[in-house]
C-alpha positions as CSV (number, residue, x, y, z in Angstrom):
1,M,-76.6,173.9,296.4
2,D,-78.2,171.1,293.6
3,E,-75.5,172.3,291.3
4,F,-72.7,171.5,293.8
5,R,-74.3,168.1,294.8
6,R,-74.5,167.1,291.5
7,F,-71.1,167.8,290.1
8,F,-69.7,166.5,293.5
9,V,-71.8,162.9,292.8
10,R,-70.4,163.3,289.3
11,G,-66.9,163.8,290.5
12,L,-67.0,161.0,292.9
13,A,-68.7,158.7,290.4
14,A,-65.5,159.3,288.1
15,L,-63.0,159.0,291.2
16,L,-64.2,156.1,293.4
17,P,-63.4,153.4,290.9
18,T,-59.6,154.2,290.8
19,L,-59.4,155.3,294.5
20,L,-60.9,151.9,295.5
21,T,-58.5,150.1,293.4
22,I,-55.8,151.8,294.8
23,A,-57.1,151.1,298.0
24,L,-57.2,147.3,297.4
25,I,-53.7,147.2,295.4
26,T,-52.2,148.8,298.7
27,W,-54.3,146.2,301.3
28,A,-53.2,143.4,299.4
29,Y,-49.3,144.9,299.5
30,H,-49.5,145.5,303.5
31,L,-51.0,142.3,303.7
32,I,-48.2,140.4,302.2
33,N,-45.7,142.7,303.4
34,D,-46.6,142.4,307.2
35,E,-47.6,139.1,307.2
36,F,-45.2,137.4,305.3
37,G,-42.5,139.7,304.1
38,A,-41.5,141.6,307.3
39,Y,-40.6,137.9,308.8
40,I,-38.6,137.2,305.7
41,T,-37.1,140.4,305.8
42,K,-35.7,140.0,309.2
43,G,-34.4,136.5,307.9
44,V,-32.2,138.0,305.6
45,M,-30.9,140.7,308.2
46,V,-30.0,137.7,310.5
47,V,-28.1,136.0,307.7
48,C,-26.4,139.3,306.8
49,K,-25.4,139.3,310.3
50,G,-24.2,136.1,309.9
51,I,-21.8,136.8,307.2
52,R,-20.7,140.6,308.6
53,D,-21.5,141.9,312.1
54,R,-21.8,145.6,310.9
55,P,-22.3,147.0,307.1
56,S,-19.6,148.5,305.9
57,E,-18.8,152.1,306.3
58,F,-18.9,152.3,302.3
59,F,-22.7,151.3,302.5
60,V,-23.6,153.6,305.4
61,D,-22.8,156.6,307.0
62,E,-22.6,156.1,310.9
63,E,-22.8,159.9,311.0
64,N,-25.6,160.6,308.7
65,D,-27.7,157.9,307.8
66,P,-29.2,157.0,311.1
67,L,-30.5,160.8,311.5
68,N,-32.1,160.0,308.1
69,Y,-33.3,156.2,308.0
70,G,-33.8,155.5,311.3
71,T,-36.6,155.5,313.4
72,K,-37.6,159.2,314.4
73,L,-38.1,159.9,318.2
74,E,-39.8,163.0,319.7
75,E,-36.3,164.1,320.7
76,W,-33.7,166.9,319.2
77,D,-29.9,167.1,319.8
78,E,-28.5,170.6,320.4
79,L,-28.1,171.3,316.7
80,G,-31.2,170.7,316.5
81,Q,-31.5,167.4,314.5
82,Q,-34.3,165.0,315.3
83,L,-32.7,162.0,316.9
84,T,-33.4,158.5,316.2
85,S,-33.5,155.3,318.3
86,E,-30.7,153.9,315.9
87,Y,-28.8,156.9,316.4
88,K,-28.7,156.9,319.9
89,L,-28.3,152.6,319.9
90,I,-25.0,153.9,317.5
91,H,-23.7,156.9,319.4
92,M,-25.5,157.7,322.8
93,N,-25.3,153.8,324.1
94,P,-23.2,154.2,327.6
95,G,-23.2,150.6,327.3
96,L,-20.6,150.8,324.6
97,K,-18.1,152.1,327.3
98,S,-19.1,150.0,330.3
99,P,-16.0,148.1,331.8
100,D,-18.3,144.8,331.8
101,P,-17.6,142.6,328.9
102,K,-21.3,141.4,329.1
103,I,-22.9,144.6,328.8
104,K,-20.2,146.1,326.6
105,R,-21.1,143.1,323.9
106,R,-24.9,143.2,324.1
107,A,-24.5,147.1,323.4
108,E,-22.1,146.3,320.4
109,V,-24.4,143.8,319.5
110,N,-27.8,146.4,319.7
111,R,-25.5,148.7,317.5
112,D,-24.9,146.6,315.1
113,D,-28.5,145.9,315.0
114,A,-29.1,149.1,314.4
115,L,-26.9,149.8,311.5
116,W,-28.1,146.9,309.6
117,R,-32.0,148.6,310.0
118,V,-30.4,151.6,308.9
119,A,-28.6,149.8,305.6
120,F,-31.9,147.9,305.2
121,A,-34.1,151.3,305.5
122,K,-31.4,153.3,303.1
123,Y,-31.2,150.7,300.2
124,R,-35.1,150.3,300.6
125,L,-34.1,146.1,301.1
126,H,-37.5,145.6,303.0
127,L,-38.7,145.3,299.3
128,L,-36.7,142.0,299.3
129,G,-38.6,140.3,301.5
130,F,-41.7,141.4,299.8
131,L,-40.9,139.8,296.7
132,I,-39.3,136.6,298.0
133,A,-42.9,136.5,299.9
134,I,-44.3,136.7,295.9
135,V,-41.9,134.2,294.9
136,L,-42.8,131.8,297.9
137,I,-46.7,132.3,297.5
138,Y,-46.0,131.7,293.7
139,S,-44.4,128.7,294.7
140,V,-46.9,127.3,296.6
141,G,-49.2,127.7,294.1
142,F,-47.3,125.9,291.4
143,F,-46.8,123.0,294.0
144,L,-50.5,122.8,294.7
145,A,-51.3,122.4,291.0
146,S,-49.0,119.1,291.0
147,F,-50.7,115.7,292.0
148,Y,-48.7,115.5,295.4
149,G,-49.2,119.1,296.1
150,R,-53.0,118.3,295.9
151,A,-52.9,115.4,297.8
152,L,-50.8,116.8,300.6
153,W,-52.9,120.1,300.7
154,R,-56.2,117.6,301.3
155,M,-54.1,115.8,304.1
156,A,-53.5,119.3,305.3
157,E,-57.1,120.3,305.3
158,G,-58.7,117.5,306.5
159,V,-56.1,117.8,309.6
160,L,-57.5,121.7,310.1
161,T,-61.1,120.4,309.8
162,R,-60.6,118.4,312.8
163,I,-59.6,120.8,315.2
164,P,-62.6,122.2,317.2
165,L,-62.3,126.2,316.6
166,V,-60.6,126.2,313.3
167,R,-63.2,123.5,311.7
168,A,-65.9,126.3,312.6
169,I,-64.3,129.2,310.9
170,Y,-61.9,127.4,308.1
171,P,-64.8,126.2,305.7
172,N,-66.4,129.4,305.5
173,I,-63.3,131.4,304.8
174,K,-62.3,128.9,301.9
175,Q,-65.8,129.1,300.3
176,V,-65.3,133.1,300.0
177,T,-61.6,132.4,298.8
178,D,-62.5,130.0,296.6
179,F,-65.5,132.1,294.9
180,L,-63.2,135.2,294.8
181,L,-59.7,133.4,293.5
182,A,-60.9,129.9,291.9
183,E,-59.4,129.9,288.3
184,K,-62.6,128.2,287.3
185,R,-65.3,131.5,287.4
186,L,-68.8,131.1,287.7
187,E,-70.4,131.5,283.7
188,Y,-73.3,133.0,283.0
189,S,-75.0,132.6,279.8
190,R,-78.1,134.7,278.9
191,V,-79.8,137.4,280.7
192,V,-83.7,136.3,281.5
193,V,-86.6,137.8,283.9
194,V,-88.3,135.3,285.5
195,E,-91.5,135.7,287.9
196,Y,-89.9,135.6,291.2
197,P,-90.5,136.1,294.1
198,R,-94.0,135.4,293.6
199,R,-96.6,135.9,290.3
200,G,-96.6,139.1,288.6
201,T,-93.0,140.3,290.3
202,W,-90.3,139.7,287.4
203,S,-86.9,139.7,288.6
204,M,-84.1,139.9,286.3
205,G,-81.6,137.0,286.8
206,L,-78.5,135.1,284.7
207,I,-78.6,131.9,283.4
208,T,-76.1,129.8,285.1
209,G,-76.7,126.1,283.4
210,A,-78.5,123.3,283.7
211,P,-80.5,122.3,287.1
212,M,-79.4,119.7,289.8
213,K,-80.2,116.2,288.5
214,R,-82.2,114.8,290.9
215,V,-84.5,117.7,291.2
216,Q,-84.5,117.2,287.2
217,E,-85.4,113.6,287.5
218,A,-88.6,115.1,289.6
219,V,-89.9,117.2,287.6
220,K,-91.1,116.4,284.2
221,E,-90.5,119.6,282.3
222,E,-87.1,121.1,281.3
223,L,-85.7,123.3,284.1
224,V,-82.6,125.7,284.0
225,T,-80.5,127.1,287.0
226,V,-81.1,131.1,287.5
227,F,-79.3,133.1,289.5
228,I,-81.2,136.3,290.5
229,P,-78.3,139.2,291.6
230,S,-79.1,141.4,294.5
231,S,-78.9,144.9,294.2
232,P,-76.5,146.8,294.6
233,T,-74.2,144.3,295.2
234,P,-74.8,141.2,292.4
235,V,-71.9,139.2,294.0
236,T,-75.1,138.0,296.5
237,G,-78.4,137.0,295.5
238,Y,-80.2,133.7,295.1
239,V,-80.4,130.4,292.9
240,I,-83.8,129.5,291.6
241,Q,-84.4,126.3,289.3
242,V,-87.1,127.4,287.1
243,A,-89.0,125.9,284.0
244,R,-87.6,127.2,280.9
245,A,-91.0,127.8,279.5
246,D,-91.5,130.1,282.3
247,I,-88.2,132.4,281.6
248,I,-87.9,135.1,279.1
249,E,-84.9,135.6,277.3
250,L,-83.3,139.4,277.3
251,D,-81.5,140.9,274.2
252,M,-79.1,142.2,276.8
253,S,-75.2,141.3,277.4
254,I,-74.2,139.9,280.7
255,D,-72.2,143.3,281.4
256,D,-75.6,145.2,280.9
257,G,-77.6,143.2,283.3
258,L,-75.0,143.4,286.0
259,R,-74.9,147.1,285.1
260,F,-79.1,147.4,285.5
261,T,-78.6,145.7,288.8
262,I,-75.8,147.4,290.4
263,S,-77.4,150.7,289.5
264,G,-81.1,149.7,290.8
265,G,-82.4,149.8,287.3
266,V,-81.3,153.4,286.4
267,I,-78.5,152.1,283.5
268,K,-79.9,150.0,280.8
269,P,-79.5,149.7,277.4
270,D,-81.3,151.8,275.0
271,S,-82.9,148.6,273.4
272,T,-84.5,147.7,276.6
273,N,-85.9,151.3,277.5
274,A,-89.6,151.1,277.4
275,G,-89.5,154.8,277.9
276,E,-90.5,157.5,280.6
277,L,-92.6,156.5,283.5
278,P,-96.2,158.0,282.7
279,E,-96.8,161.1,284.9
280,K,-99.3,160.3,288.0
281,S,-102.6,161.7,287.1
282,G,-103.9,164.0,289.2
283,G,-106.8,163.3,291.7
284,G,-109.0,165.5,293.7
């Protein structure tokens, strides 16, 4: 059982980063496609219908393609083929034979819509909406990089922060997205240890820069700002401003320091390893 657990954990440790990366990319794709691309695709479809009522028979086989690329239903025909909603609108819609012109016209519109959906599914044209969404997002970023774009965005944010419900949510979400996506990343210079949160307890931290001007002016000795990361999620933690004389610099890279924190102190460079813990002496 111990051997199974050891190999299972080892396999999980090897595969988990890849699986999480794939999951994150998949989530981002669905977010962009479902919230932006799907509506753009519908717009493109409306444009196509404006140009031509129904796709050409050269591109869509009206007999077989609706069965292959339509939305599946829990229904089958006499040949055992699973029906789709598009196939029923194209071939089994009684309104197409109605003597009432309005009913017949409505049925024809539904049939043509179904044919366009089949055409988009057959040629993967929904990806067009996704690609256009990517280009639009890039264009927004390009525009916001300009002077007029930044000014317009500040005005828009000013309006948002005046809306009662939005102003309670938007600033907090903006802080998170700015931290994750901002071009100017938080830069760490050195790995240190400092007595925190009390004397005799040493915590590993990362120097992020100089202290706040007002704090430095109020304290005579030189201060530095240190970020104390939490374990096992170093993106959260505490920021302290401490006297430079009270810190000890470590001969450790930033990556090694973060690995040390994430692993709960298990992973550390050989140069910083003080050896094995002494065994507890036996008592009576």
